[in-house]
C-alpha positions, 0 to 999 in steps of 0.5 A: 808186203801187200804190193809184193803179194799183189805182184806175185799173184798177178804174175801167176794169174797172167801165166795161168790164164795163158797156160789154160789154152794149152792145158785145154782147161778153162777152169784150171785157175780154180785148181791153182787157187786150191793149191794156193789156199793150202799154202797161203790164203793171202796169196790165194785171195790176191790171185783170185782177184787178179783172175777175176779182173783179167777175165772181166777185162777180156770179156769187156774187150771182146764185147768192145771188139764185137760192137765195133765190128758190127758198127763198121760192117753195118750189123747189129751190135751185140746186146750187153748183159742186162743189169741184174741190180735193177 
């Protein structure tokens, strides 16, 4: 069942993130999360994990693209966020 829940949650996360632009609400996933919490905390938890992973991947990819663009154009690479665990 766990794999099935993860697949459902990830598919929903992908669709919600894709819809946010059209809805002009970059936090719409929070509303969907509340709807899920009322119906299934297990699905909500998996959905939020998928959202966090997809948002983190998008930020990492954007940083990579900016860094490569700076290198190719002779500019300065963007700074990485500082490590707050130090």
